[in-house]
One Martini backbone bead per residue (centre of mass of N, CA, C, O) as a GRO file, in nm:
protein
  120
    1UNK     BB    1  18.358  16.466   4.682
    2UNK     BB    2  17.990  16.504   4.661
    3UNK     BB    3  17.956  16.750   4.507
    4UNK     BB    4  17.724  16.868   4.245
    5UNK     BB    5  17.674  17.040   3.984
    6UNK     BB    6  17.447  17.118   3.745
    7UNK     BB    7  17.649  17.120   3.512
    8UNK     BB    8  17.774  16.842   3.565
    9UNK     BB    9  17.512  16.685   3.549
   10UNK     BB   10  17.433  16.759   3.261
   11UNK     BB   11  17.689  16.653   3.125
   12UNK     BB   12  17.671  16.360   3.227
   13UNK     BB   13  17.393  16.290   3.110
   14UNK     BB   14  17.470  16.337   2.820
   15UNK     BB   15  17.741  16.158   2.796
   16UNK     BB   16  17.592  15.884   2.929
   17UNK     BB   17  17.397  15.852   2.704
   18UNK     BB   18  17.298  15.550   2.527
   19UNK     BB   19  17.067  15.678   2.311
   20UNK     BB   20  17.297  15.847   2.178
   21UNK     BB   21  17.508  15.995   1.985
   22UNK     BB   22  17.809  16.138   1.955
   23UNK     BB   23  17.723  16.378   1.781
   24UNK     BB   24  17.506  16.473   1.976
   25UNK     BB   25  17.684  16.518   2.223
   26UNK     BB   26  17.864  16.730   2.096
   27UNK     BB   27  17.653  16.942   2.007
   28UNK     BB   28  17.515  16.974   2.292
   29UNK     BB   29  17.763  17.057   2.450
   30UNK     BB   30  17.818  17.317   2.295
   31UNK     BB   31  17.539  17.440   2.351
   32UNK     BB   32  17.562  17.444   2.664
   33UNK     BB   33  17.844  17.638   2.635
   34UNK     BB   34  17.682  17.870   2.476
   35UNK     BB   35  17.635  18.153   2.634
   36UNK     BB   36  17.545  18.362   2.387
   37UNK     BB   37  17.418  18.202   2.127
   38UNK     BB   38  17.636  18.247   1.859
   39UNK     BB   39  17.833  17.995   1.788
   40UNK     BB   40  18.073  18.078   1.992
   41UNK     BB   41  18.423  18.034   2.100
   42UNK     BB   42  18.664  18.043   2.320
   43UNK     BB   43  18.935  17.921   2.457
   44UNK     BB   44  18.809  17.938   2.752
   45UNK     BB   45  18.547  17.793   2.690
   46UNK     BB   46  18.678  17.527   2.604
   47UNK     BB   47  18.835  17.476   2.858
   48UNK     BB   48  18.587  17.459   3.042
   49UNK     BB   49  18.442  17.232   2.901
   50UNK     BB   50  18.658  17.014   2.942
   51UNK     BB   51  18.676  17.033   3.250
   52UNK     BB   52  18.374  16.982   3.314
   53UNK     BB   53  18.348  16.704   3.176
   54UNK     BB   54  18.561  16.556   3.338
   55UNK     BB   55  18.441  16.608   3.614
   56UNK     BB   56  18.170  16.477   3.559
   57UNK     BB   57  18.280  16.192   3.475
   58UNK     BB   58  18.446  16.130   3.739
   59UNK     BB   59  18.173  16.070   3.907
   60UNK     BB   60  18.067  15.810   3.688
   61UNK     BB   61  18.357  15.720   3.560
   62UNK     BB   62  18.619  15.519   3.631
   63UNK     BB   63  18.823  15.597   3.377
   64UNK     BB   64  18.808  15.887   3.486
   65UNK     BB   65  18.994  16.123   3.589
   66UNK     BB   66  18.997  16.371   3.826
   67UNK     BB   67  19.283  16.459   3.708
   68UNK     BB   68  19.403  16.707   3.477
   69UNK     BB   69  19.621  16.874   3.322
   70UNK     BB   70  19.620  17.186   3.197
   71UNK     BB   71  19.810  17.131   2.954
   72UNK     BB   72  19.619  16.929   2.813
   73UNK     BB   73  19.386  17.120   2.763
   74UNK     BB   74  19.549  17.334   2.608
   75UNK     BB   75  19.635  17.151   2.377
   76UNK     BB   76  19.350  17.094   2.272
   77UNK     BB   77  19.277  17.390   2.217
   78UNK     BB   78  19.503  17.445   2.012
   79UNK     BB   79  19.413  17.222   1.818
   80UNK     BB   80  19.116  17.350   1.769
   81UNK     BB   81  19.252  17.649   1.758
   82UNK     BB   82  19.362  17.926   1.549
   83UNK     BB   83  19.194  18.119   1.713
   84UNK     BB   84  19.025  18.291   1.964
   85UNK     BB   85  18.779  18.214   1.774
   86UNK     BB   86  18.507  17.972   1.738
   87UNK     BB   87  18.300  17.765   1.611
   88UNK     BB   88  18.098  17.514   1.711
   89UNK     BB   89  18.114  17.359   1.448
   90UNK     BB   90  18.427  17.334   1.428
   91UNK     BB   91  18.458  17.203   1.709
   92UNK     BB   92  18.285  16.954   1.650
   93UNK     BB   93  18.460  16.850   1.422
   94UNK     BB   94  18.711  16.815   1.589
   95UNK     BB   95  18.594  16.622   1.807
   96UNK     BB   96  18.515  16.398   1.589
   97UNK     BB   97  18.850  16.363   1.528
   98UNK     BB   98  18.946  16.324   1.808
   99UNK     BB   99  19.091  16.062   1.957
  100UNK     BB  100  19.050  16.131   2.259
  101UNK     BB  101  18.748  16.203   2.253
  102UNK     BB  102  18.634  15.965   2.091
  103UNK     BB  103  18.723  15.737   2.279
  104UNK     BB  104  18.548  15.819   2.519
  105UNK     BB  105  18.267  15.841   2.377
  106UNK     BB  106  18.261  15.549   2.270
  107UNK     BB  107  18.247  15.416   2.552
  108UNK     BB  108  17.965  15.576   2.613
  109UNK     BB  109  17.874  15.457   2.298
  110UNK     BB  110  17.824  15.143   2.201
  111UNK     BB  111  17.585  15.192   1.982
  112UNK     BB  112  17.806  15.361   1.814
  113UNK     BB  113  17.965  15.228   1.557
  114UNK     BB  114  18.105  15.466   1.413
  115UNK     BB  115  18.263  15.572   1.660
  116UNK     BB  116  18.408  15.312   1.733
  117UNK     BB  117  18.557  15.289   1.462
  118UNK     BB  118  18.704  15.575   1.469
  119UNK     BB  119  18.858  15.510   1.754
  120UNK     BB  120  19.046  15.255   1.653
   0.00000   0.00000   0.00000
């Protein structure tokens, strides 16, 4: 599969940018997927965000698997959301503390010492 959608390209460029912090990547990623612009996401918006980011990264980062089971994405979404809708701010806070997400983003952001330290 060599085709890459513009959404995957945008997500990959953001997440692989070594010039910005992990916090910036997280906040901008949520902003990119905030379709209505109201600062809120549903369970399925978050599910799509996670799937799209993994797909995007799998095209350019060797350590990222091409396929992750839907159950894993759903588990992360349930971990992040206590209601059907959550603010992008609360989701960004969750992502900043999630060991799985932080570990991956810290690898992509070696210049961000704080994120690298939190992921250890």
